[in-house]
Backbone as a printed PyTorch tensor [residue, N CA C, xyz], in Angstrom:
tensor([[[138.3230,  66.2700,  84.6860],
         [139.3970,  67.5880,  84.9350],
         [140.4970,  66.4190,  83.9710]],

        [[140.8560,  67.4350,  83.1630],
         [142.3090,  66.3050,  82.4340],
         [143.3750,  66.4990,  82.9030]],

        [[143.4590,  66.8930,  84.2810],
         [144.7400,  66.7320,  84.7500],
         [144.5810,  65.3450,  85.5560]],

        [[143.3290,  64.9490,  86.0760],
         [143.1970,  63.7810,  86.4650],
         [143.2170,  62.3820,  85.4660]],

        [[142.5740,  62.7280,  84.2410],
         [142.4730,  61.7800,  83.3270],
         [143.9250,  61.4640,  82.9800]],

        [[144.6920,  62.6410,  82.6680],
         [145.9520,  62.4590,  82.3850],
         [147.0630,  61.5810,  83.5650]],

        [[147.0430,  61.5200,  84.5370],
         [147.6910,  60.8080,  85.8360],
         [147.4350,  59.3840,  85.2550]],

        [[145.7860,  59.2500,  85.6430],
         [145.2490,  57.9810,  85.6710],
         [145.5710,  56.9970,  84.7620]],

        [[145.5730,  58.1090,  82.9600],
         [145.9660,  57.0050,  81.7730],
         [147.4280,  56.5650,  81.9300]],

        [[148.2030,  57.6400,  82.4180],
         [149.3880,  57.3740,  82.5450],
         [149.9190,  55.9740,  83.1790]],

        [[149.2310,  56.0730,  84.1020],
         [149.7510,  55.0420,  85.2680],
         [149.2160,  53.7530,  85.1010]],

        [[148.2250,  53.7590,  84.7110],
         [147.2430,  52.5770,  84.4540],
         [146.7830,  51.9650,  82.7360]],

        [[147.4620,  52.9250,  81.9680],
         [147.4150,  52.5990,  80.8400],
         [148.8770,  52.5370,  79.8370]],

        [[149.2010,  54.1240,  79.7820],
         [150.3490,  53.9200,  78.9070],
         [152.0880,  53.3550,  79.9680]],

        [[152.2190,  53.5690,  80.7610],
         [153.4090,  52.7940,  81.2170],
         [153.3100,  51.8130,  80.8700]],

        [[152.4850,  50.8760,  81.6630],
         [152.1060,  49.5610,  81.6590],
         [152.2800,  48.7170,  80.4630]],

        [[152.0750,  49.5330,  78.9570],
         [151.9400,  49.1050,  77.8530],
         [153.2980,  49.7320,  76.9530]],

        [[154.1760,  50.0640,  77.7090],
         [155.5080,  50.8130,  77.1060],
         [156.2810,  49.6590,  77.1760]],

        [[156.2310,  48.6710,  78.1120],
         [157.1700,  47.5600,  77.5130],
         [158.5220,  47.9490,  78.7530]],

        [[158.7420,  48.9470,  79.3260],
         [159.9920,  49.0550,  79.8050],
         [160.1650,  48.4640,  80.8590]],

        [[161.7860,  48.2660,  81.2420],
         [161.8290,  48.0230,  82.3300],
         [162.1700,  48.6820,  83.4150]],

        [[162.2390,  48.2600,  84.8330],
         [162.2800,  48.9460,  85.7730],
         [162.9660,  50.2100,  85.5350]],

        [[164.1820,  50.1550,  84.9980],
         [164.9610,  51.4450,  84.9700],
         [164.5020,  52.6300,  83.8300]],

        [[163.8440,  51.8310,  83.0380],
         [163.0060,  52.7900,  81.5350],
         [162.0830,  53.1930,  82.2210]],

        [[161.4170,  52.5150,  83.1150],
         [159.9390,  52.6790,  83.9020],
         [160.7120,  54.2320,  85.1080]],

        [[161.6470,  54.2300,  85.6440],
         [161.8490,  54.9840,  86.4730],
         [162.1920,  56.2130,  85.8780]],

        [[162.9830,  56.2180,  85.0430],
         [162.8960,  57.5830,  83.9080],
         [161.7610,  58.0050,  83.2030]],

        [[160.7710,  57.5380,  83.0320],
         [160.0380,  57.8240,  82.3830],
         [159.1410,  58.5730,  83.1090]],

        [[158.5040,  57.7720,  84.3970],
         [157.8060,  57.9470,  85.3720],
         [158.5470,  59.5460,  85.6730]],

        [[159.4580,  59.7250,  86.1070],
         [160.0960,  61.0030,  86.5280],
         [159.9290,  62.1730,  85.3630]],

        [[160.3770,  61.3890,  84.0870],
         [160.0070,  62.7110,  83.2260],
         [158.2510,  63.3710,  82.8090]],

        [[157.4780,  62.0190,  82.9990],
         [156.0430,  62.6260,  83.0290],
         [155.8420,  63.1520,  84.2160]],

        [[156.2630,  63.1650,  85.5980],
         [156.2760,  63.9430,  86.4770],
         [156.1160,  65.6690,  86.0130]],

        [[157.4290,  65.9060,  85.8960],
         [157.9730,  67.1240,  85.4260],
         [157.5320,  67.6770,  84.2980]],

        [[157.0140,  67.0310,  83.3690],
         [156.0550,  67.2520,  82.0460],
         [154.7060,  67.4670,  82.8440]],

        [[154.1110,  66.9470,  83.5320],
         [152.8700,  66.8950,  84.0010],
         [152.8130,  68.2110,  85.0380]],

        [[153.8310,  68.6930,  85.6210],
         [153.9940,  70.2150,  86.6120],
         [153.6670,  71.0770,  85.9590]],

        [[154.7710,  71.3670,  84.6910],
         [155.0820,  72.3530,  84.0920],
         [153.4800,  72.2990,  82.8630]],

        [[153.2270,  71.4410,  82.4410],
         [151.5110,  71.7420,  81.9950],
         [150.4850,  72.2680,  82.8670]],

        [[150.6040,  71.4010,  83.7690],
         [149.4970,  71.9380,  84.8420],
         [149.5960,  73.1660,  85.9800]],

        [[150.8580,  73.5040,  85.7350],
         [150.9750,  74.5140,  86.6980],
         [151.7580,  73.8610,  88.1240]],

        [[152.5790,  72.7750,  88.2450],
         [152.5540,  72.5790,  89.2100],
         [153.7820,  73.7610,  90.2070]],

        [[153.7410,  73.3010,  91.5740],
         [154.5550,  73.9240,  92.4330],
         [154.7590,  73.0900,  93.5520]],

        [[155.7190,  72.5860,  93.0730],
         [155.9080,  71.5480,  94.8660],
         [156.5950,  72.0480,  95.6970]],

        [[157.2880,  73.0960,  95.3560],
         [158.1340,  73.7210,  96.3300],
         [158.9310,  73.2420,  97.6510]],

        [[159.4410,  72.4310,  96.7290],
         [160.9910,  71.4130,  97.1590],
         [161.7660,  72.2080,  98.3080]],

        [[162.2760,  73.8980,  98.3660],
         [162.9070,  74.1930,  99.1970],
         [162.0840,  74.8280,  99.9470]],

        [[161.7320,  74.2290, 101.1780],
         [160.8230,  74.7480, 102.2210],
         [161.1920,  73.9810, 103.6760]],

        [[161.7210,  75.1540, 104.6150],
         [162.0140,  75.0740, 105.6670],
         [161.1080,  73.9490, 106.7500]],

        [[160.0930,  74.4370, 106.5850],
         [158.9980,  73.8150, 107.0510],
         [158.9090,  72.6660, 106.5620]],

        [[158.4190,  72.6760, 105.4920],
         [158.6140,  71.1480, 104.7300],
         [159.3220,  69.6830, 105.1500]],

        [[160.6970,  70.3260, 105.5480],
         [161.6590,  69.3830, 105.5970],
         [161.2470,  69.4570, 107.3640]],

        [[161.1090,  70.2740, 107.9850],
         [161.3310,  70.0340, 109.6230],
         [160.1610,  68.7590, 109.5410]],

        [[158.9300,  69.1830, 109.2370],
         [157.9000,  68.4170, 109.3700],
         [157.8950,  67.0400, 108.6040]],

        [[158.5180,  67.0100, 107.3280],
         [158.7380,  65.3700, 106.8190],
         [159.9640,  64.9830, 107.4260]],

        [[160.8560,  65.7600, 108.0590],
         [162.1500,  65.0780, 109.0650],
         [161.4490,  63.7840, 110.0970]],

        [[160.1910,  64.8180, 110.5900],
         [159.6230,  64.2510, 111.9040],
         [158.8490,  63.3470, 111.6300]],

        [[158.1940,  63.3430, 110.1700],
         [157.3850,  62.2660, 110.3480],
         [157.8870,  61.0270, 109.7130]],

        [[159.1280,  61.2240, 108.8090],
         [160.0940,  60.0180, 108.4060],
         [160.5840,  59.2320, 109.7060]],

        [[161.3040,  60.4220, 111.0360],
         [161.8970,  59.5390, 112.0100],
         [160.5810,  59.1180, 112.4870]],

        [[159.5530,  59.3930, 112.9990],
         [158.5940,  58.4520, 113.1810],
         [158.4330,  57.0680, 112.6580]],

        [[158.4550,  57.0300, 111.5070],
         [158.1540,  56.0840, 110.5020],
         [159.2190,  55.2480, 110.9450]],

        [[160.3920,  55.6780, 110.6680],
         [161.5240,  55.0240, 111.0400],
         [161.8150,  54.1100, 112.0380]],

        [[161.1800,  54.6650, 113.2070],
         [160.7330,  54.2890, 114.7950],
         [159.9240,  53.1910, 114.5450]],

        [[158.6670,  53.3730, 113.8540],
         [157.9520,  52.3240, 113.8470],
         [158.5410,  51.1250, 113.1260]],

        [[159.0730,  51.2730, 112.0890],
         [159.6320,  49.9700, 111.4790],
         [160.6190,  49.2910, 112.2180]],

        [[161.5480,  50.4300, 113.0670],
         [162.5050,  49.7060, 114.0360],
         [161.6240,  48.9630, 115.3110]],

        [[160.7900,  49.4750, 115.6730],
         [159.9480,  48.5620, 116.6810],
         [159.3430,  47.3530, 116.0480]],

        [[158.7410,  47.3950, 114.8790],
         [158.5910,  46.2180, 114.2860],
         [159.6820,  45.1910, 114.1100]],

        [[160.1550,  45.5450, 113.6640],
         [161.6320,  44.6270, 113.8430],
         [162.6940,  44.0900, 114.7730]],

        [[162.2980,  44.8760, 116.1190],
         [162.4650,  44.4850, 117.2790],
         [161.4290,  43.6150, 118.1950]],

        [[160.1970,  43.4330, 117.8390],
         [159.2470,  42.7900, 118.3140],
         [159.5180,  41.2630, 117.8380]],

        [[159.9100,  40.0970, 118.3750],
         [159.6270,  38.7950, 117.7840],
         [158.4620,  38.4110, 117.0250]],

        [[157.1830,  38.8700, 117.2760],
         [156.0140,  38.1580, 116.5350],
         [156.0030,  38.6550, 115.4420]],

        [[156.2630,  39.6900, 115.3120],
         [155.9660,  41.1310, 114.4270],
         [157.8330,  40.6440, 113.2670]],

        [[158.5950,  40.4020, 114.0630],
         [159.6280,  40.5030, 112.7650],
         [159.8290,  39.4540, 112.3110]],

        [[159.0790,  38.0350, 112.9890],
         [158.7300,  36.4020, 112.2000],
         [157.9800,  36.9690, 110.9630]],

        [[156.7360,  37.7310, 111.0540],
         [156.1060,  38.0430, 110.0070],
         [156.8630,  38.6460, 108.9610]],

        [[157.4630,  39.6590, 109.2900],
         [158.4290,  40.4960, 108.2890],
         [159.3330,  39.6020, 107.7000]],

        [[159.9450,  38.8440, 108.3740],
         [161.0880,  37.9190, 107.7210],
         [160.5760,  37.1040, 106.5950]],

        [[158.9100,  36.8870, 106.7230],
         [158.4700,  35.8650, 105.4180],
         [158.2920,  36.5200, 104.0550]],

        [[158.0780,  38.3750, 104.1380],
         [157.8640,  38.7390, 103.5400],
         [158.6330,  38.4340, 102.1410]],

        [[158.3040,  38.4570, 100.9930],
         [159.2140,  38.3620, 100.1560],
         [159.3230,  39.6610,  99.1460]],

        [[160.7830,  40.3480,  99.2670],
         [160.9550,  41.1500,  98.4960],
         [160.4420,  41.2830,  96.9900]],

        [[160.0690,  42.5280,  96.8890],
         [159.6390,  42.6480,  95.1230],
         [160.2520,  44.0620,  94.3350]],

        [[161.6910,  43.8200,  94.7420],
         [162.6480,  44.7830,  93.8460],
         [162.7750,  43.8090,  92.3860]],

        [[162.0190,  44.5140,  91.5330],
         [161.9850,  43.7830,  90.2070],
         [163.1280,  44.1540,  89.3540]],

        [[164.0250,  43.3990,  88.9690],
         [165.2290,  43.2070,  88.0810],
         [166.6430,  43.8810,  88.8270]],

        [[166.2840,  44.2960,  89.7810],
         [167.7210,  45.0400,  90.2420],
         [167.7170,  44.8300,  91.9040]],

        [[168.7470,  44.9200,  92.9390],
         [169.1180,  44.8210,  93.9950],
         [168.5530,  45.6730,  94.9850]],

        [[168.4030,  45.0570,  95.8220],
         [167.4620,  46.3370,  96.9980],
         [168.3660,  47.6410,  97.1090]],

        [[169.7000,  47.7120,  97.0890],
         [170.1450,  49.1420,  97.2510],
         [170.2060,  49.6150,  96.0350]],

        [[169.8730,  49.6860,  95.2120],
         [169.4950,  50.0470,  93.9780],
         [168.0860,  50.2170,  93.7470]],

        [[167.2440,  49.6990,  94.3320],
         [166.0110,  50.0720,  94.4970],
         [165.4060,  50.8600,  95.4210]],

        [[166.3110,  51.0410,  96.6250],
         [166.2200,  52.2350,  97.5180],
         [166.5420,  52.9200,  97.8270]],

        [[167.8600,  53.3040,  96.6170],
         [168.3270,  54.4750,  96.7500],
         [168.1290,  55.8430,  95.2230]],

        [[167.9590,  54.4060,  94.2470],
         [167.1210,  55.6250,  92.7310],
         [165.9020,  55.0250,  92.9660]],

        [[165.5070,  53.8670,  92.5270],
         [163.9980,  53.8250,  91.5000],
         [162.7940,  54.3880,  92.7950]],

        [[163.0020,  54.0020,  94.3000],
         [162.1500,  54.7030,  95.4220],
         [162.0570,  56.4270,  95.1380]],

        [[163.4100,  57.1180,  95.1850],
         [163.4470,  58.1360,  95.6360],
         [162.9030,  58.9510,  94.5530]],

        [[163.1800,  58.5480,  93.3160],
         [163.1920,  59.0190,  91.7320],
         [161.6550,  58.5240,  91.1420]],

        [[161.5730,  57.5590,  90.8030],
         [160.7010,  56.6950,  90.0260],
         [159.3010,  56.8540,  90.6120]],

        [[159.2200,  56.8720,  92.2970],
         [158.0350,  56.7420,  92.6120],
         [157.7960,  58.1320,  93.6900]],

        [[159.2570,  58.2710,  94.7490],
         [158.9280,  59.6850,  95.4900],
         [158.4320,  60.6600,  94.7770]],

        [[159.7140,  60.8630,  94.1720],
         [159.5230,  62.1910,  93.3160],
         [158.6560,  62.6390,  92.0060]],

        [[158.1330,  61.4420,  91.5250],
         [157.5810,  61.2820,  90.5620],
         [155.8410,  61.7150,  90.9970]],

        [[155.4260,  60.4870,  91.9490],
         [154.1840,  60.6030,  92.5770],
         [153.7220,  62.2470,  93.9400]],

        [[155.0310,  62.5680,  94.2350],
         [154.6900,  63.7610,  94.7460],
         [154.5970,  65.2420,  94.2490]],

        [[155.4800,  65.0250,  93.0060],
         [155.3010,  66.0380,  92.2900],
         [153.9590,  66.1130,  91.4810]],

        [[153.5670,  64.8090,  91.2840],
         [152.0940,  64.9100,  90.5970],
         [150.9670,  65.4640,  91.1830]],

        [[150.6650,  64.5270,  92.4590],
         [149.9030,  64.7060,  93.4780],
         [149.5560,  65.8580,  94.5130]],

        [[150.6650,  65.8050,  95.1360],
         [151.0550,  67.0690,  95.9960],
         [151.3290,  67.8720,  95.4250]],

        [[152.1720,  68.3900,  94.5470],
         [152.9470,  69.3050,  94.0090],
         [151.8240,  69.9160,  92.8940]],

        [[151.0480,  69.2720,  92.2920],
         [150.0040,  69.6120,  91.2890],
         [148.5380,  69.3180,  91.3380]],

        [[148.2220,  68.3150,  91.5500],
         [147.0360,  67.9690,  91.3590],
         [145.9070,  68.2310,  92.4880]],

        [[146.9560,  67.9020,  93.6750],
         [146.2420,  68.5750,  94.8200],
         [145.9010,  70.3100,  94.7630]],

        [[146.7040,  70.9230,  94.6560],
         [146.1210,  72.6960,  94.9750],
         [145.2120,  72.2040,  93.2610]],

        [[145.3980,  71.7870,  92.4800],
         [144.2010,  72.3050,  91.4460],
         [142.6420,  71.7580,  92.2760]],

        [[142.7550,  70.6090,  92.7110],
         [141.4220,  69.9820,  93.0860],
         [140.7710,  70.8500,  94.3000]],

        [[141.9410,  71.4160,  95.1810],
         [141.5200,  72.5700,  96.1980],
         [141.0030,  73.8490,  95.7240]],

        [[141.5250,  74.2140,  94.8980],
         [140.8870,  75.0790,  93.9000],
         [139.4890,  74.9640,  93.1690]],

        [[139.4870,  73.9670,  92.4840],
         [138.2480,  73.6080,  92.1420],
         [136.9440,  73.1880,  92.9020]],

        [[137.2430,  72.3540,  93.8940],
         [136.1250,  71.5730,  94.4940],
         [136.4770,  71.9360,  96.1840]],

        [[137.1730,  72.6070,  96.6600],
         [137.1480,  73.5560,  98.1950],
         [137.7870,  72.1530,  98.9060]],

        [[136.9600,  71.8790,  99.9130],
         [137.0880,  70.6740, 100.7870],
         [136.9360,  69.6140, 100.4810]],

        [[136.0490,  69.1120,  99.4210],
         [136.3300,  68.0500,  98.5470],
         [136.9670,  67.3490,  98.1460]],

        [[137.6690,  68.6640,  97.4340],
         [138.9700,  68.1800,  96.3720],
         [140.4510,  67.3160,  97.6840]],

        [[140.2070,  67.1460,  98.7580],
         [141.3280,  67.0810,  99.3090],
         [140.8380,  65.3000,  99.5920]],

        [[139.3230,  65.1240,  99.7970],
         [138.7730,  63.4790,  99.7260],
         [139.4350,  63.0160,  97.9170]],

        [[139.1640,  64.2560,  96.7750],
         [139.2920,  63.7130,  95.5170],
         [140.5620,  63.0640,  95.4030]],

        [[141.4030,  64.2700,  95.6100],
         [142.9550,  63.8120,  95.3500],
         [143.5220,  62.5040,  96.2090]],

        [[143.0630,  62.4190,  96.9520],
         [143.4980,  61.2910,  97.7520],
         [143.1050,  60.0620,  97.0800]],

        [[141.4840,  59.9040,  96.5340],
         [141.1230,  58.7230,  96.1760],
         [141.8600,  58.6610,  94.8160]],

        [[142.1260,  59.7700,  94.0260],
         [142.8840,  59.7710,  92.6850],
         [144.1530,  58.9260,  93.0760]],

        [[144.7530,  59.5370,  93.8640],
         [146.3070,  58.8920,  94.3230],
         [145.9820,  57.2530,  94.4800]],

        [[145.1460,  56.4330,  95.3110],
         [144.4970,  55.3500,  95.2390],
         [144.4060,  54.9480,  93.8570]],

        [[143.6850,  55.1050,  93.1270],
         [143.2410,  54.9070,  91.7140],
         [144.8610,  54.5840,  90.9690]],

        [[145.6440,  55.6010,  90.8350],
         [146.5440,  55.5120,  90.6160],
         [147.3840,  54.3530,  90.4950]],

        [[147.1470,  53.1520,  91.6310],
         [147.6970,  52.0480,  91.8020],
         [147.3450,  50.7350,  91.6870]],

        [[146.0790,  50.9200,  90.8440],
         [145.3360,  49.7890,  90.2460],
         [146.1740,  49.1070,  89.6220]],

        [[146.8370,  49.7310,  88.9850],
         [147.9180,  48.1430,  87.6400],
         [149.3410,  48.1280,  88.3960]],

        [[149.5430,  48.5820,  88.9610],
         [150.7320,  48.4530,  90.0640],
         [150.1910,  46.8390,  91.1370]],

        [[149.5030,  47.3370,  91.6590],
         [148.9280,  45.8550,  92.3200],
         [148.2630,  44.6810,  91.7630]],

        [[148.2130,  45.0590,  90.3450],
         [147.6230,  44.0320,  89.6700],
         [148.6990,  43.4780,  89.4030]],

        [[149.7420,  44.1030,  88.7950],
         [151.0600,  43.3790,  88.7710],
         [151.7490,  42.5550,  89.6670]],

        [[151.7230,  43.1500,  91.2740],
         [152.0260,  42.2830,  92.2830],
         [151.4600,  41.1660,  92.7880]],

        [[150.3210,  41.1690,  92.1100],
         [149.3260,  40.1750,  92.4470],
         [148.6150,  40.4180,  93.9310]],

        [[148.3620,  41.6370,  94.5070],
         [147.8900,  42.2210,  95.1100],
         [146.5480,  42.4870,  95.0020]],

        [[145.5400,  42.2650,  96.2310],
         [144.2080,  42.3810,  96.0940],
         [144.2360,  43.9290,  95.7440]],

        [[143.4800,  44.5560,  94.9010],
         [143.1280,  45.6870,  94.3360],
         [142.3180,  46.9520,  95.2500]],

        [[141.3160,  46.4410,  95.4980],
         [140.8850,  47.1390,  96.2880],
         [140.9350,  47.6420,  97.3120]],

        [[141.7560,  46.7970,  98.4520],
         [142.7670,  47.0440,  99.4170],
         [143.5150,  47.7090,  99.2720]],

        [[144.5520,  47.5660,  98.2780],
         [145.7380,  48.3790,  97.7350],
         [145.3890,  50.0390,  97.5340]],

        [[143.9060,  50.2190,  96.6910],
         [143.5940,  51.5730,  96.7730],
         [143.2320,  52.0030,  97.9910]],

        [[142.5810,  51.1770,  98.5240],
         [141.9670,  51.9090, 100.1460],
         [143.1880,  52.2490, 101.2160]],

        [[144.4190,  50.9230, 101.0340],
         [145.5710,  51.8730, 101.6200],
         [146.1080,  52.9810, 101.5100]],

        [[146.2090,  53.2100,  99.9090],
         [147.0150,  53.9230,  99.1110],
         [145.9180,  55.0320,  99.3810]],

        [[144.8710,  55.1850,  99.2690],
         [144.3760,  56.4500,  99.3300],
         [143.9280,  56.5580, 100.8970]],

        [[144.4520,  56.1700, 101.9460],
         [144.4050,  56.3050, 103.1470],
         [146.0870,  57.4730, 103.1360]],

        [[146.9540,  56.5510, 103.0400],
         [148.4410,  57.2980, 102.7060],
         [148.2840,  58.4940, 102.2060]],

        [[147.3170,  58.5310, 100.9440],
         [147.5820,  59.7400, 100.2460],
         [146.5070,  61.2270, 101.1370]],

        [[145.9020,  60.6920, 101.7190],
         [144.9930,  61.5360, 102.8290],
         [146.1080,  62.0170, 103.8950]],

        [[146.9010,  61.3020, 104.0520],
         [148.0760,  62.0060, 105.3480],
         [148.9650,  62.8610, 104.4340]],

        [[149.4600,  62.5440, 103.4960],
         [150.0860,  62.6530, 102.3220],
         [149.9560,  64.4640, 102.0440]],

        [[148.6170,  64.5070, 101.4530],
         [147.9890,  65.9220, 101.3310],
         [147.9050,  66.6000, 102.7950]],

        [[147.4230,  65.9520, 103.6760],
         [147.3980,  66.8020, 105.0470],
         [148.5410,  67.4770, 105.0440]],

        [[150.0360,  66.6930, 104.9990],
         [151.2110,  67.0650, 104.8130],
         [151.3770,  68.0610, 104.1030]],

        [[151.1310,  68.1050, 102.8630],
         [151.2290,  69.7010, 101.8580],
         [150.5980,  70.7530, 102.5680]],

        [[149.1540,  70.4210, 102.8190],
         [148.4220,  71.5970, 103.3620],
         [149.0990,  72.2890, 104.5060]],

        [[149.3110,  71.4810, 105.4050],
         [150.1570,  71.9330, 106.7500],
         [151.0220,  72.3700, 106.4520]],

        [[152.2640,  72.5010, 105.3960],
         [153.4670,  72.9850, 105.2070],
         [153.5480,  74.0350, 104.1900]],

        [[152.4270,  73.9690, 103.2330],
         [152.6560,  74.5390, 101.6810],
         [153.8510,  74.0560, 101.0350]],

        [[153.9870,  72.9180, 101.2010],
         [155.0920,  72.2530, 100.1620],
         [155.0980,  70.8490,  99.9650]],

        [[155.2830,  70.1410,  99.1160],
         [155.3260,  68.4480,  99.2120],
         [156.5380,  68.0880,  99.7410]],

        [[157.5430,  68.7060, 100.2620],
         [158.4430,  68.0170, 100.9800],
         [158.4430,  67.1450, 102.0420]],

        [[157.4590,  67.3610, 102.6060],
         [157.1440,  66.9600, 103.7860],
         [156.4310,  65.5170, 103.6970]],

        [[155.6840,  65.3720, 102.6640],
         [154.7230,  64.4520, 102.4850],
         [155.8880,  63.8180, 101.5950]],

        [[156.9000,  63.8100, 100.9620],
         [157.5830,  63.1800, 100.2640],
         [158.6870,  62.3260, 101.1040]],

        [[159.3090,  63.2320, 101.9290],
         [160.0600,  62.6280, 102.9440],
         [159.4270,  61.4690, 103.6850]],

        [[157.7000,  61.8530, 104.1040],
         [157.4280,  60.6890, 104.6750],
         [156.9830,  59.1460, 103.9880]],

        [[156.5810,  59.4660, 102.5200],
         [156.5900,  58.8550, 101.5760],
         [157.8430,  57.5420, 101.1390]],

        [[159.1720,  58.6680, 101.5540],
         [160.2250,  57.8890, 101.4000],
         [160.4210,  56.9230, 102.1430]],

        [[160.6050,  57.0890, 103.5510],
         [160.4240,  56.1350, 104.5640],
         [159.6810,  55.4660, 104.5720]],

        [[158.3900,  55.9260, 104.2780],
         [157.5200,  54.5120, 104.4250],
         [158.1360,  53.9500, 103.1770]],

        [[158.3670,  53.8690, 102.2860],
         [158.4750,  52.9160, 101.1780],
         [159.6340,  52.2420, 101.6000]],

        [[160.9090,  53.0250, 101.7190],
         [162.1300,  52.5440, 101.6530],
         [162.2710,  51.7550, 102.9500]],

        [[161.5530,  52.0070, 104.3590],
         [161.2490,  50.8540, 105.1500],
         [160.6150,  49.7070, 104.6810]],

        [[159.8640,  49.9850, 103.9430],
         [158.8450,  48.7880, 103.2930],
         [159.9380,  47.5340, 102.6980]],

        [[160.8830,  48.0350, 101.8870],
         [161.9630,  47.4560, 101.4920],
         [162.8590,  46.7180, 102.3520]],

        [[163.3290,  47.6920, 103.1410],
         [164.6930,  47.0520, 104.3170],
         [164.1950,  46.6490, 105.1340]],

        [[162.6760,  46.5350, 105.7970],
         [162.7690,  45.9620, 106.9720],
         [162.4020,  44.4310, 106.9960]],

        [[161.8890,  43.6270, 105.9720],
         [161.8390,  42.6720, 105.9960],
         [163.0210,  41.7460, 105.8700]],

        [[164.5060,  42.8220, 104.8660],
         [165.4840,  42.0120, 105.1990],
         [165.8250,  41.9710, 106.5070]],

        [[165.9110,  43.3560, 106.7570],
         [166.5880,  43.5410, 108.5810],
         [166.2500,  42.4920, 109.7590]],

        [[164.7490,  42.3120, 109.6040],
         [163.6240,  40.9270, 110.2090],
         [164.7350,  39.3860, 110.1480]],

        [[164.6310,  39.3420, 108.5680],
         [165.2640,  37.9270, 108.3170],
         [166.6720,  37.8720, 108.5470]],

        [[167.2250,  39.0770, 109.0600],
         [168.6940,  38.8980, 108.8690],
         [169.3470,  38.9210, 110.4640]],

        [[167.8090,  39.5770, 111.3610],
         [167.6920,  39.3080, 112.7240],
         [167.6100,  37.5350, 113.1480]],

        [[166.4310,  37.3030, 112.2570],
         [165.9300,  35.8260, 112.7480],
         [166.8500,  34.9360, 112.4550]],

        [[167.6710,  35.1220, 111.4480],
         [168.7820,  33.9070, 111.1840],
         [169.8890,  33.8960, 112.2100]],

        [[170.4700,  35.3210, 112.9970],
         [170.8950,  35.1770, 114.2560],
         [170.4690,  34.8020, 115.2340]],

        [[169.4000,  34.7680, 115.1000],
         [168.9900,  34.3360, 116.9400],
         [168.4620,  32.5710, 117.0800]],

        [[168.8130,  32.1930, 115.9140],
         [168.4690,  30.6300, 115.3580],
         [169.5280,  29.8870, 116.1630]]])
């Protein structure tokens, strides 16, 4: 399917070879996602009361999970040891601009807003697994660039994709998945810093 090939080629070939810095990649990703949705008939349906309700609940549960992790001393110690990965920018810019725009908007527009409905129509129930797997494969180059285990990253993001896709189907909107995605990624950037700050106070 051309929509699948376009997404994977962009993430793993075109964007990595662009030579853009983090700000340029954020703009390029958002522009690509917007064009992708226009070309392939995407309908994220961002204005969705049901999507906002489910997304708010999911984001709240994720935030509670991060807060609990920071509050539990053994887990807090592990979190505090995690090195931040915000390339070229400080954490405030990373969390308020690059995660929401370059990651969440871009990926949810492409996957939950466009590709998932196409796969549902083309492959039925099998499309649910295919969309999540393609979302996992989208992260191959980012995993390599970060020095992460590629197979583990693909497996983890595929699992996340299954949850995000379920939220999209449950609400008929990409909004719920986007809010959960935002909470997960922003929490992943902020929790280690909160854990480090708490650990320093307890010394």
